C-alpha positions as CSV (number, residue, x, y, z in Angstrom):
1,X,15.1,-108.0,-36.1
2,X,15.9,-110.4,-33.5
3,X,13.2,-108.5,-31.5
4,X,10.6,-109.7,-33.8
5,X,12.1,-113.0,-34.9
6,X,13.4,-114.5,-32.1
7,X,13.8,-117.8,-33.8
8,X,16.6,-116.5,-35.1
9,X,17.9,-117.7,-31.6
10,X,17.9,-121.2,-33.2
11,X,20.9,-119.9,-35.2
12,X,23.8,-118.9,-33.4
13,X,26.7,-120.5,-35.4
14,X,28.5,-117.5,-37.2
15,X,30.0,-119.6,-40.3
16,X,26.2,-119.1,-42.1
17,X,25.9,-115.8,-42.4
18,X,27.4,-112.9,-44.4
19,X,28.1,-109.8,-42.2
20,X,28.4,-105.8,-43.0
21,X,32.0,-105.0,-41.8
22,X,30.4,-101.8,-39.9
23,X,28.1,-103.9,-37.8
24,X,30.8,-106.5,-36.6
25,X,34.2,-105.0,-36.3
26,X,34.2,-104.0,-33.1
27,X,32.6,-107.3,-31.9
28,X,35.0,-109.9,-30.4
29,X,34.8,-113.8,-29.7
30,X,35.1,-114.3,-25.7
31,X,39.0,-115.9,-25.9
32,X,38.3,-117.4,-22.5
33,X,35.4,-119.9,-23.5
34,X,35.3,-122.9,-26.0
35,X,32.1,-124.0,-26.4
36,X,28.9,-121.6,-27.3
37,X,31.6,-119.0,-27.2
38,X,30.2,-118.2,-31.0
39,X,26.9,-116.6,-29.3
40,X,27.6,-113.6,-27.8
41,X,29.1,-112.8,-31.2
42,X,26.3,-113.6,-33.0
43,X,23.9,-112.3,-30.8
44,X,25.5,-108.8,-30.6
45,X,25.8,-108.6,-34.3
46,X,21.9,-109.4,-34.6
47,X,21.0,-106.8,-32.1
48,X,23.6,-104.0,-33.9
49,X,21.3,-104.8,-37.2
50,X,18.5,-103.0,-38.4
51,X,17.8,-105.2,-40.9
52,X,18.5,-109.2,-41.0
53,X,17.8,-110.9,-44.5
54,X,17.7,-114.5,-44.7
55,X,18.0,-117.2,-47.6
56,X,15.6,-119.9,-47.8
57,X,18.3,-122.5,-49.2
58,X,20.7,-125.2,-47.8
59,X,23.7,-123.5,-47.9
60,X,26.0,-125.3,-45.3
61,X,26.2,-128.7,-44.6
62,X,28.3,-130.3,-41.4
63,X,30.6,-133.0,-40.9
64,X,30.5,-134.9,-37.4
65,X,34.1,-136.4,-37.2
66,X,34.5,-140.7,-36.5
67,X,38.1,-140.1,-35.3
68,X,37.9,-139.9,-31.3
69,X,41.1,-138.4,-31.1
70,X,40.1,-135.5,-33.7
71,X,36.8,-134.3,-32.8
72,X,35.6,-130.9,-32.9
73,X,34.7,-128.4,-30.6
74,X,30.5,-129.1,-31.3
75,X,31.7,-132.8,-30.0
76,X,33.0,-131.6,-26.8
77,X,29.3,-131.7,-25.4
78,X,29.3,-135.9,-25.5
79,X,32.9,-136.0,-24.8
80,X,33.7,-134.0,-22.1
81,X,29.7,-132.7,-21.0
82,X,31.3,-130.6,-18.0
83,X,33.6,-128.7,-19.9
84,X,30.5,-128.1,-22.3
85,X,28.5,-126.9,-19.3
86,X,30.8,-124.7,-17.9
87,X,31.5,-122.8,-21.3
88,X,27.9,-122.7,-21.6
89,X,26.9,-120.9,-18.6
90,X,29.8,-118.5,-18.9
91,X,28.5,-117.6,-22.5
92,X,25.0,-117.5,-21.1
93,X,26.1,-114.7,-18.9
94,X,27.8,-112.5,-21.6
95,X,24.9,-112.9,-23.9
96,X,22.4,-112.2,-21.1
97,X,24.6,-108.8,-20.2
98,X,24.2,-108.1,-24.2
99,X,20.8,-108.3,-24.2
100,X,20.1,-106.0,-20.9
101,X,22.7,-103.3,-22.7
102,X,20.4,-103.0,-25.9
103,X,17.5,-103.8,-25.6
104,X,16.1,-100.7,-23.3
105,X,11.8,-101.6,-23.7
106,X,11.7,-103.9,-20.3
107,X,8.6,-105.7,-21.8
108,X,10.7,-106.5,-24.7
109,X,13.7,-107.5,-22.7
110,X,12.0,-110.0,-20.5
111,X,10.2,-111.3,-23.7
112,X,13.8,-112.0,-25.6
113,X,15.0,-113.1,-22.5
114,X,12.9,-115.5,-22.0
115,X,13.1,-117.0,-25.3
116,X,17.3,-117.0,-25.2
117,X,17.0,-118.9,-22.0
118,X,14.6,-121.1,-23.1
119,X,16.4,-122.0,-26.5
120,X,20.3,-122.4,-24.5
121,X,18.7,-124.8,-22.0
122,X,16.6,-126.8,-24.1
123,X,19.3,-127.4,-26.7
124,X,22.8,-126.3,-25.1
125,X,22.1,-127.4,-21.6
126,X,20.4,-130.0,-21.7
127,X,22.6,-132.5,-23.1
128,X,25.5,-131.5,-21.5
129,X,23.5,-131.4,-18.0
130,X,22.2,-135.1,-18.8
131,X,25.4,-136.1,-19.8
132,X,26.9,-135.3,-16.3
133,X,23.7,-136.6,-14.7
134,X,24.2,-140.1,-15.9
135,X,28.1,-140.2,-16.5
136,X,30.0,-137.9,-14.0
137,X,32.4,-138.3,-11.4
138,X,31.2,-136.7,-7.9
139,X,33.5,-133.5,-8.5
140,X,31.9,-132.8,-11.7
141,X,28.5,-133.1,-10.1
142,X,28.4,-131.0,-7.3
143,X,29.8,-128.0,-9.6
144,X,27.3,-128.7,-11.8
145,X,24.4,-128.4,-9.3
146,X,26.3,-125.5,-7.6
147,X,26.5,-123.5,-11.0
148,X,23.3,-124.4,-11.7
149,X,22.0,-122.5,-8.2
150,X,24.4,-119.3,-9.1
151,X,22.2,-119.4,-12.6
152,X,19.0,-119.7,-10.8
153,X,20.0,-117.0,-8.1
154,X,20.8,-114.1,-10.9
155,X,17.5,-115.2,-12.5
156,X,14.6,-112.9,-10.9
157,X,11.1,-114.2,-10.0
158,X,9.6,-113.5,-13.7
159,X,12.2,-114.8,-15.7
160,X,12.2,-118.4,-14.1
161,X,8.7,-118.5,-13.6
162,X,8.2,-118.1,-17.7
163,X,11.1,-121.0,-18.1
164,X,9.0,-123.9,-17.7
165,X,12.1,-126.3,-19.5
166,X,14.1,-125.2,-16.7
167,X,11.5,-126.2,-14.0
168,X,11.0,-129.7,-15.2
169,X,14.7,-129.9,-15.6
170,X,15.5,-129.0,-11.9
171,X,12.4,-131.1,-10.8
172,X,10.9,-134.4,-12.0
173,X,13.9,-134.4,-15.1
174,X,16.6,-135.1,-12.1
175,X,14.3,-136.7,-9.7
176,X,13.8,-139.4,-12.4
177,X,17.5,-140.2,-12.6
178,X,18.0,-139.4,-9.3
179,X,19.6,-142.8,-8.5
180,X,22.5,-141.3,-10.8
181,X,23.4,-138.5,-8.2
182,X,26.5,-139.5,-6.2
183,X,25.9,-139.7,-2.3
184,X,28.0,-136.8,-1.7
185,X,26.7,-134.7,-5.0
186,X,22.9,-134.8,-3.7
187,X,23.6,-132.1,-0.8
188,X,24.5,-129.7,-4.0
189,X,21.6,-131.1,-5.4
190,X,19.1,-129.8,-2.9
191,X,20.2,-126.7,-2.4
192,X,19.5,-126.2,-5.8
193,X,16.5,-127.8,-5.8
194,X,15.2,-125.5,-2.7
195,X,16.2,-122.2,-4.6
196,X,13.6,-123.5,-7.4
197,X,10.8,-124.2,-4.9
198,X,11.3,-121.0,-3.4
199,X,11.3,-119.4,-6.7
200,X,7.8,-121.2,-8.1
201,X,4.9,-119.0,-8.4
202,X,1.6,-121.1,-7.8
203,X,0.7,-121.4,-10.9
204,X,4.2,-122.9,-12.0
205,X,3.9,-125.4,-9.7
206,X,0.4,-126.4,-10.5
207,X,1.8,-126.6,-14.4
208,X,4.4,-128.8,-12.9
209,X,1.6,-130.8,-11.0
210,X,-0.2,-131.7,-14.2
211,X,2.5,-133.1,-16.2
212,X,3.0,-137.0,-16.0
213,X,4.7,-136.8,-12.6
214,X,3.2,-135.1,-9.9
215,X,4.3,-137.5,-7.4
216,X,7.7,-136.6,-8.1
217,X,7.0,-132.9,-7.9
218,X,5.1,-133.3,-4.5
219,X,8.1,-135.2,-3.3
220,X,10.7,-132.5,-4.2
221,X,8.7,-129.9,-3.3
222,X,8.8,-132.0,0.5
223,X,12.4,-132.4,0.2
224,X,13.0,-128.5,-0.6
225,X,10.9,-127.7,2.2
226,X,12.4,-130.2,4.7
227,X,15.9,-129.8,3.6
228,X,16.3,-133.2,3.5
229,X,16.6,-135.6,0.4
230,X,14.5,-138.1,1.9
231,X,11.2,-137.7,0.6
232,X,12.9,-137.8,-2.8
233,X,14.1,-141.4,-1.8
234,X,11.0,-142.3,-0.4
235,X,9.2,-141.4,-3.6
236,X,11.2,-143.9,-5.8
237,X,11.2,-146.5,-3.0
238,X,7.2,-146.3,-3.7
239,X,7.0,-146.3,-7.0
240,X,9.0,-149.3,-8.1
241,X,6.9,-150.9,-4.8
242,X,3.1,-149.3,-6.6
243,X,4.4,-150.9,-9.7
244,X,4.8,-154.0,-8.4
245,X,1.5,-154.3,-6.1
246,X,-0.5,-152.3,-8.9
247,X,-0.2,-155.6,-11.1
248,X,-2.4,-157.6,-8.8
249,X,-5.5,-155.9,-8.6
250,X,-8.1,-155.9,-10.6
251,X,-8.9,-152.7,-12.5
252,X,-12.8,-152.8,-11.7
253,X,-11.9,-152.8,-8.1
254,X,-9.8,-150.1,-7.8
255,X,-12.1,-147.8,-10.2
256,X,-14.6,-148.7,-7.3
257,X,-12.3,-147.9,-4.3
258,X,-11.3,-144.5,-6.1
259,X,-15.1,-143.9,-6.4
260,X,-15.5,-144.8,-2.7
261,X,-12.7,-142.9,-1.4
262,X,-13.3,-139.7,-3.5
263,X,-16.7,-139.1,-1.6
264,X,-15.6,-140.0,2.0
265,X,-12.2,-137.3,1.7
266,X,-14.2,-134.6,0.7
267,X,-16.8,-135.1,3.6
268,X,-13.9,-135.4,6.2
269,X,-12.0,-132.7,4.9
270,X,-15.0,-130.0,4.4
271,X,-17.2,-131.2,7.6
272,X,-14.6,-132.3,10.0
273,X,-11.1,-131.0,9.4
274,X,-12.2,-127.5,8.3
275,X,-13.7,-126.4,11.0
276,X,-10.8,-127.2,13.3
277,X,-8.6,-125.6,11.3
278,X,-10.5,-122.3,11.5
279,X,-9.8,-122.5,15.0
280,X,-5.9,-121.5,14.8
281,X,-4.4,-118.2,14.0
282,X,-4.9,-116.5,11.1
283,X,-2.1,-116.2,9.3
284,X,0.0,-114.0,6.6
285,X,-0.7,-115.8,4.1
286,X,-2.8,-115.4,0.8
287,X,-4.5,-118.2,-1.4
288,X,-5.7,-118.1,-5.0
289,X,-8.1,-120.9,-5.9
290,X,-9.6,-121.1,-9.4
291,X,-10.8,-124.0,-11.4
292,X,-10.6,-122.8,-14.8
293,X,-6.7,-122.4,-15.3
294,X,-3.5,-124.4,-14.6
295,X,-1.2,-121.4,-14.2
296,X,-1.6,-118.3,-12.9
297,X,-3.0,-115.9,-15.7
298,X,-5.1,-112.8,-16.4
299,X,-6.5,-110.8,-12.9
300,X,-4.2,-114.1,-10.6
301,X,-1.1,-113.1,-12.6
302,X,-1.0,-109.3,-12.6
303,X,-2.2,-109.9,-8.5
304,X,0.5,-112.0,-7.9
305,X,3.4,-109.7,-9.6
306,X,2.0,-106.6,-7.6
307,X,1.9,-109.1,-4.5
308,X,5.3,-110.2,-4.3
309,X,6.6,-106.9,-4.4
310,X,4.2,-105.2,-1.9
311,X,4.2,-108.0,0.9
312,X,7.0,-110.2,0.1
313,X,6.8,-111.7,4.1
314,X,3.5,-112.9,3.1
315,X,3.4,-116.8,2.2
316,X,1.4,-117.1,-1.1
317,X,-0.4,-120.6,-2.0
318,X,-1.8,-121.7,-5.3
319,X,-4.6,-124.1,-5.6
320,X,-5.4,-124.1,-9.5
321,X,-7.0,-126.6,-11.5
322,X,-6.5,-130.3,-10.5
323,X,-8.0,-133.0,-11.8
324,X,-8.0,-134.8,-8.3
325,X,-6.4,-134.5,-5.2
326,X,-5.1,-136.9,-2.6
327,X,-6.5,-136.7,1.0
328,X,-3.5,-134.9,2.5
329,X,-3.4,-132.2,-0.6
330,X,-6.8,-131.6,0.2
331,X,-6.4,-131.0,3.6
332,X,-3.7,-128.9,3.2
333,X,-5.8,-126.8,1.1
334,X,-9.1,-126.4,3.7
335,X,-6.2,-125.8,6.0
336,X,-4.5,-122.8,4.0
337,X,-8.1,-121.7,3.4
338,X,-8.9,-121.4,7.2
339,X,-6.3,-119.5,8.1
340,X,-5.1,-117.3,5.0
341,X,-5.8,-113.8,5.6
342,X,-6.7,-113.0,2.3
343,X,-8.7,-115.4,-0.6
344,X,-8.6,-114.6,-4.4
345,X,-11.2,-116.3,-6.5
346,X,-11.7,-115.7,-10.1
347,X,-14.9,-117.3,-10.7
348,X,-17.3,-120.2,-9.0
349,X,-15.2,-122.2,-6.7
350,X,-17.4,-125.2,-5.8
351,X,-15.1,-126.1,-3.1
352,X,-15.8,-123.8,-0.8
353,X,-19.8,-123.5,-1.2
354,X,-21.5,-123.9,1.9
355,X,-18.6,-123.1,4.1
356,X,-18.4,-120.1,6.0
357,X,-15.1,-119.2,6.1
358,X,-13.3,-117.0,9.3
359,X,-14.7,-113.3,9.1
360,X,-11.7,-111.5,9.8
361,X,-10.2,-113.2,6.4
362,X,-10.6,-110.8,3.1
363,X,-12.2,-113.4,0.6
364,X,-11.8,-111.2,-3.0
365,X,-13.9,-112.3,-6.0
366,X,-11.9,-111.0,-9.3
367,X,-13.9,-112.8,-11.4
368,X,-12.5,-113.5,-15.2
369,X,-14.5,-111.2,-17.2
370,X,-16.8,-108.2,-16.7
371,X,-19.9,-107.4,-15.9
372,X,-20.8,-105.8,-18.9
373,X,-19.9,-108.5,-20.7
374,X,-21.7,-111.5,-19.1
375,X,-24.0,-111.8,-16.3
376,X,-23.2,-113.9,-13.0
377,X,-24.2,-113.9,-9.4
378,X,-27.9,-112.9,-8.4
379,X,-27.9,-110.8,-11.5
380,X,-28.1,-114.0,-13.5
381,X,-31.3,-115.5,-11.7
382,X,-34.2,-116.1,-14.5
383,X,-32.1,-116.4,-17.6
384,X,-31.6,-119.5,-19.4
385,X,-29.2,-122.0,-18.0
386,X,-28.7,-120.6,-14.7
387,X,-28.7,-121.7,-11.1
388,X,-31.1,-121.5,-8.2
389,X,-31.2,-118.4,-6.0
390,X,-30.1,-121.0,-3.1
391,X,-27.3,-122.1,-4.9
392,X,-26.0,-118.5,-5.9
393,X,-26.1,-117.7,-2.2
394,X,-24.0,-120.4,-1.3
395,X,-21.8,-120.0,-3.9
396,X,-21.1,-116.3,-2.9
397,X,-22.0,-115.6,0.9
398,X,-18.4,-115.6,1.9
399,X,-17.0,-112.6,-0.5
400,X,-15.8,-109.4,1.6
401,X,-14.8,-107.7,-2.1
402,X,-16.2,-108.4,-5.6
């Protein structure tokens, strides 16, 4: 069945299948679209079938026509990417409605929707999107970005935060091609980008930051917060300039400089900036801190999912596993810790050792395993490879709940 075998979403063409008449006799192709019009038909046939059998043989060959005046419907993607894009988005809405109608188990529905959107965005949306981005005129780019925002707006937080390919497409994939966006289409892209960053949970944002384009992700985040494309433009200029300047430095000098900066910036952020930030008023803010995971998982994910339901007016910030942070990122992290109402941890977190957090904040240690399975904190003292008591006291002195 489709729920047991979601890989069948990668064969949504109708012509390499045989159907029982009673399964498909009441299903129709939507006549309002030309591209991806077969997807809703095949998906509904899948969903109505109790048993689907596959044949492990090549039984179908596809020919791409060479005459530009006689292209097939499938080749419209290249010839007219916006017409293709518009139809694919319409097909997505029809197919999504079918999934919601037939799949009654909410957990199974969430999983199959993630599988479906991942497949459609990666294999159908992305080629059309790239075609419009690189070759589209102003009008088609505006329509495309507006359609993307509408599609994004229809997704709940859980669906969007499980669609890594969609997040990458809207952020660094587009930012890296930003100069292809026509001037008057850029506000439309910015509106879609703002909504994307609003819906990103801390884990998804951190995962994007661990990609090959963390500075582009930060530029997009600043652009979304300031409602201005200037940070994106500045990043592209700095990248071009940095590539030119970097070639003039010896690698040894650069590496030594990085080490010196690393020492001084940590001292400045912890010993000078943090105490000053603590003087500020406490905010409706929740901070997740971990050096274990690059995305929200385990206890953090469960708490976050409930948090956005119970406290929608709270700002939620995540500082997850990162190889290194800039001085500005470090300062922002310590400011958030100093002004947060709630701080969640899931393990030892060395960045706050020796610091005294504000007394009116809740610092909640969730751990990542139950005490029945491992020893931690003061209970681990005296065992092999254990820490000293002074180390443990530094590490755990701020907790209000464990």
